[in-house]
Backbone as a ProteinNet text record, in pm:
[ID]
protein_1_A
[PRIMARY]
MGLGGGEGLGGGGLMAAAAANRMRSRQQYRTMSRMQRRRSAIADRAGVRGDFERPGEQQPAPAEPAAPAPAAQDYTAELEKLAGLRDKGVIMPEDFEAKKNQLLGL
[TERTIARY]
438.4	339.2	205.1	204.1	79.6	41.8	-58.6	-106.7	-4.9	65.3	156.9	301.5	330.4	465.6	550	495.8	574.5	594.9	521.3	537.7	420.2	344.2	229.1	273.9	183.9	214.6	318.7	429.7	533.3	612.3	588.2	664.2	626.6	515.3	480.2	370.3	319.5	214.1	75.6	-22.7	-162.4	-207.8	-169.2	-210.6	-152.6	-28	34.9	-30.1	-65.2	-130	-266.7	-341	-473.4	-460.1	-362.7	-341.4	-302.4	-215.8	-175.5	-293.4	-378.6	-497.2	-592.2	-610.1	-695.1	-638	-508	-444.5	-459.4	-440.6	-454.6	-598.5	-694.6	-835.8	-871.5	-822.3	-850.1	-790	-668	-602.7	-675.6	-718.2	-791.7	-923.9	-992.8	-1118.8	-1095.7	-993	-964	-930.4	-853	-816	-938.8	-1022.9	-1142.3	-1239.3	-1250.9	-1338.8	-1290	-1159.7	-1101.8	-1122.3	-1104	-1124	-1270	-1363.4	-1504.9	-1540.7	-1485.7	-1512.3	-1461.1	-1343.3	-1288.6	-1375.5	-1417.5	-1504.4	-1634.9	-1692.5	-1818.3	-1800	-1690.6	-1666.4	-1649.1	-1576.2	-1555.8	-1687.4	-1767.2	-1896.3	-1989.7	-1987.4	-2071.5	-2033.6	-1902.9	-1858.8	-1895.9	-1894.6	-1925	-2075	-2155.1	-2299.6	-2347.8	-2275.1	-2310.9	-2415.3	-2508.7	-2612.8	-2550.2	-2599.6	-2548.4	-2595.8	-2536.9	-2568.7	-2712.9	-2770.6	-2902.1	-3011.6	-2982.8	-3084.3	-3147.8	-3276.9	-3346.3	-3318.2	-3319.5	-3289.2	-3382.5	-3508	-3602	-3582.6	-3517.7	-3499	-3392.7	-3415.3	-3316.4	-3276.1	-3153.7	-3104.6	-3172	-3188.7	-3243.4	-3154.5	-3218.9	-3144	-3058.2	-2935.9	-2852.4	-2909.8	-2878	-2926.3	-2877.4	-2962.8	-2924.7	-2813.2	-2721.8	-2613	-2665.5	-2584.5	-2622.4	-2645	-2721.4	-2751.5	-2621.3	-2613.5	-2490.7	-2469.1	-2346.5	-2312.8	-2385.5	-2429.1	-2501	-2415.4	-2480.1	-2409.1	-2354	-2262.9	-2195.7	-2294.8	-2400.9	-2494	-2600.1	-2613.3	-2714.8	-2687.3	-2564.3	-2534.8	-2586.3	-2603.5	-2654.1	-2797.9	-2881.2	-3020.2	-3023.9	-2937.5	-2931	-2887.1	-2787.5	-2742.2	-2850.3	-2925.1	-3034.4	-3140.8	-3171.5	-3271.2	-3220.8	-3094.2	-3037.2	-3030.7	-3000.1	-2994.9	-3133.2	-3236	-3372.4	-3407.6	-3367	-3392.9	-3314.5	-3193.8	-3114.4	-3179.7	-3226.5	-3288.8	-3418.1	-3489.2	-3614.2	-3587.1	-3463.9	-3428.4	-3449.3	-3475.3	-3497.1	-3365	-3257.9	-3126.8	-3034.2	-2933.7	-2838.1	-2739	-2682.4	-2582.2	-2461.2	-2422.9	-2310.4	-2342.1	-2468.3	-2509.6	-2507.4	-2552.2	-2550.1	-2407.8	-2315.8	-2176.1	-2114.4	-2147.3	-2092.5	-2142.5	-2272.9	-2328.5	-2275.9	-2259.1	-2204.9	-2062.7	-1981.1	-1844.5	-1844.3	-1940.6	-1950	-1988.8	-2086.9	-2131	-2023.8	-1951.2	-1848.3	-1716.5	-1710.1	-1589.6	-1473.8	-1503.9	-1398	-1359.2
-4685.9	-4672.3	-4630.5	-4570.6	-4528.1	-4387.5	-4333.8	-4200.6	-4092.9	-4109.8	-4006.6	-4038.2	-4127.3	-4171.7	-4074.3	-3963.9	-3868	-3907.7	-4004.7	-4049.2	-4005.3	-3905.3	-3858.1	-3778.7	-3702.9	-3620.7	-3516.1	-3516.6	-3418.9	-3446.1	-3554.7	-3589.3	-3510.9	-3436.9	-3354.9	-3412.1	-3524.2	-3584	-3546.2	-3599.9	-3582.6	-3437.4	-3369.8	-3230.4	-3139.5	-3161.8	-3080.3	-3107	-3232.7	-3267	-3201.9	-3201.2	-3138	-2987.3	-2925.1	-2781.3	-2748.6	-2830	-2806.3	-2823	-2920.6	-2942.6	-2822.9	-2768.3	-2649.5	-2531.4	-2510.6	-2398.6	-2414.4	-2536.8	-2564	-2537.9	-2580.3	-2560.2	-2412.1	-2338.4	-2193.7	-2123.6	-2158.4	-2095.1	-2128.5	-2254.2	-2293.8	-2218.8	-2203.5	-2128.8	-1984.2	-1921.8	-1782.1	-1767.6	-1860.2	-1854.5	-1870.1	-1969.2	-1992.4	-1874.9	-1818.8	-1704.4	-1584.7	-1560.7	-1450.1	-1470.9	-1594.4	-1623.6	-1601.9	-1640.9	-1622.1	-1474	-1394.2	-1249.8	-1189	-1232.1	-1179.8	-1220.7	-1349.2	-1394.9	-1316.8	-1292.6	-1218.6	-1075.7	-1012.8	-875.2	-868.3	-962.9	-964.5	-991.5	-1084.9	-1116	-996.2	-922.9	-803.9	-699.5	-680.7	-583.2	-626.7	-757.5	-808.7	-821.8	-807.7	-818.1	-961.4	-1054.8	-1196.1	-1226.3	-1316	-1355.5	-1427.9	-1399.1	-1463	-1606.8	-1680.8	-1822.3	-1845.1	-1756.5	-1780.6	-1700	-1637.5	-1564	-1656.6	-1642	-1721.6	-1661.9	-1745	-1694	-1581.6	-1580.7	-1476.3	-1345	-1349.6	-1227.4	-1140.3	-1012.2	-919.5	-822.5	-780.2	-678.5	-546.4	-457.2	-326.4	-256.9	-191.4	-125	-13.4	0.6	110.1	243.7	345.5	478.9	517.7	586.6	627.1	729.8	724.2	821.7	962.9	1059.4	1199	1226.3	1329.3	1364.7	1391.8	1347.2	1370.5	1519.6	1554.2	1693.6	1738.9	1862.9	1909	1898	1870.7	1857	1992.2	1989.8	2112.7	2211.8	2164.6	2254.7	2310.9	2259.2	2307.4	2450.6	2492.3	2626.9	2734.1	2701.5	2803.4	2840.3	2741.4	2770.1	2850.8	2815.8	2889.4	3033.8	3052.6	3189	3270.2	3208.4	3280.1	3322.7	3233.8	3267.1	3381.3	3374.4	3481.4	3614.3	3607.9	3731.7	3794.8	3710.5	3764.3	3831.9	3770.4	3831.8	3962.2	3964.7	4087.2	4198.1	4160.6	4259.6	4315.2	4232.4	4278.6	4358.3	4355.5	4428.9	4348.9	4219.1	4136.6	4113.5	4092.9	4076.7	4186.1	4215.6	4320.1	4266.3	4352.6	4308.1	4242	4289.6	4229	4084.3	4061.2	3925.2	3834.4	3890.1	3812.1	3773.5	3870	3842.7	3738.6	3749.9	3654.6	3513.2	3501.5	3369.1	3315.4	3403.6	3361.6	3307.1	3377.8	3331	3196.2	3181.2	3055.7	2941.1	2964.8	2861.4	2825	2925.6	2901.2	2853.1	2855.8	2809.6	2906.1	3033.4	3135.2	3190.9
3251.9	3149.6	3207.5	3318.6	3380.9	3337.5	3406.8	3373.7	3410.7	3518.1	3562.8	3533.8	3442.6	3417.6	3338.2	3295.4	3220.7	3076.1	3030.8	2892.8	2804.8	2848.6	2771.7	2650.6	2597.4	2480.3	2517.7	2453.7	2479.3	2604.8	2670.9	2789.3	2912.7	2915	3030.1	3115.2	3082	3161.7	3113.1	3182.6	3143.1	3155.2	3263.8	3284.8	3176.7	3141.2	3037.2	2902.2	2876.9	2750.3	2741.4	2853	2854	2832.5	2897	2880.7	2737	2678.5	2540.1	2445.7	2475.2	2392.3	2400.8	2522.1	2538.9	2462.2	2471.1	2400.3	2249.4	2203.7	2061	2015	2095.7	2062.2	2059.2	2158	2160.6	2039.9	2006.9	1892.3	1762.6	1750.8	1630.5	1621.3	1736.1	1736.5	1695.7	1750.9	1716.6	1569	1516.5	1375.1	1287	1317.2	1236.2	1247	1365.6	1385.3	1303.5	1306.4	1230.3	1080.4	1033.9	891.3	851.3	938.3	908.5	902.4	994	989.8	860.1	816.2	690.1	572.6	570.9	462.1	459.8	576.7	584.7	535.7	574.8	531.7	380.3	324.2	178.9	107.4	160	98.8	107.2	218.4	230.8	127	107.3	7.4	-132.8	-157.4	-291.2	-314.8	-209.6	-224.8	-236.8	-180.3	-187.9	-81.5	-114.6	-21.5	97.6	217.8	337.7	350.8	443.3	461.7	503.6	583.7	640.7	572.7	462.1	387.4	285.6	270	169.8	32.3	-72.9	-206.4	-250	-206	-246.5	-173.9	-58.4	19	-45.2	-36.9	-91	17.6	9.4	101.4	66	163.5	129.8	26.9	-66.7	-172.8	-114.3	-161.4	-112.1	-155.7	-80.1	-113.7	-252.4	-324.6	-459.3	-452.1	-547.7	-546.1	-571.1	-535.3	-554.9	-702.9	-729.7	-868.3	-943.5	-1067.9	-1143.1	-1167.8	-1192.6	-1219.2	-1346.2	-1350.2	-1467.9	-1593.5	-1702.8	-1829.3	-1872.8	-1966.1	-2010	-2071.9	-2135.2	-2202.5	-2108.6	-1987	-1895	-1849.7	-1849.7	-1801	-1895.9	-2024.1	-2117.3	-2084	-2052.2	-2015.4	-1886.7	-1792	-1666	-1689.3	-1775.9	-1805.5	-1874.3	-1965.3	-2031.7	-1931.6	-1837.7	-1735.6	-1648.1	-1608.1	-1525.5	-1601.7	-1731.8	-1811.6	-1819.4	-1831.8	-1832.9	-1702.3	-1591	-1460.6	-1444.8	-1498.7	-1492.8	-1575.6	-1694.7	-1782.1	-1723.1	-1647.5	-1584.2	-1457.4	-1409.9	-1289.5	-1161.5	-1174	-1055	-980.8	-1056	-991.5	-1040.8	-963.3	-997.7	-1100.9	-1185.2	-1282.6	-1216.5	-1096.7	-1026.4	-986.2	-943.9	-907.8	-1030.6	-1145.4	-1268.8	-1306	-1297	-1332.3	-1237.9	-1108.6	-1011.7	-1040.7	-1068.9	-1097.3	-1230.3	-1328.7	-1457.7	-1440.4	-1363.9	-1338.1	-1265.5	-1173.4	-1100.3	-1194.7	-1280.5	-1373.7	-1476.4	-1520.8	-1621.5	-1560	-1428.5	-1360.4	-1372.5	-1379.3	-1390.8	-1256.8
[MASK]
++++++++++++++++++++++++++++++++++++++++++++++++++++++++++++++++++++++++++++++++++++++++++++++++++++++++++

């Protein structure tokens, strides 16, 4: 019943028990660390306040999205402007036709 009697945890003695305890501790640390990284990543995606941020603090605003695609009626004003430039001789008729096809998606 002594320290080296082979009756320790798992029957391997004190050194084996200490080694098993270290392995168990390392594995638990790795598991908890991995779980925390996943929680942090999910919270970042969800926009949740972090543990050490004060309630009044705000994250920097994300960059504004690109301008929305022009509405369907915007191309008529553009075509009228291009037709005026064509009529004045500022642009060539071929350029007008190319831009018109581009605007109309032809």
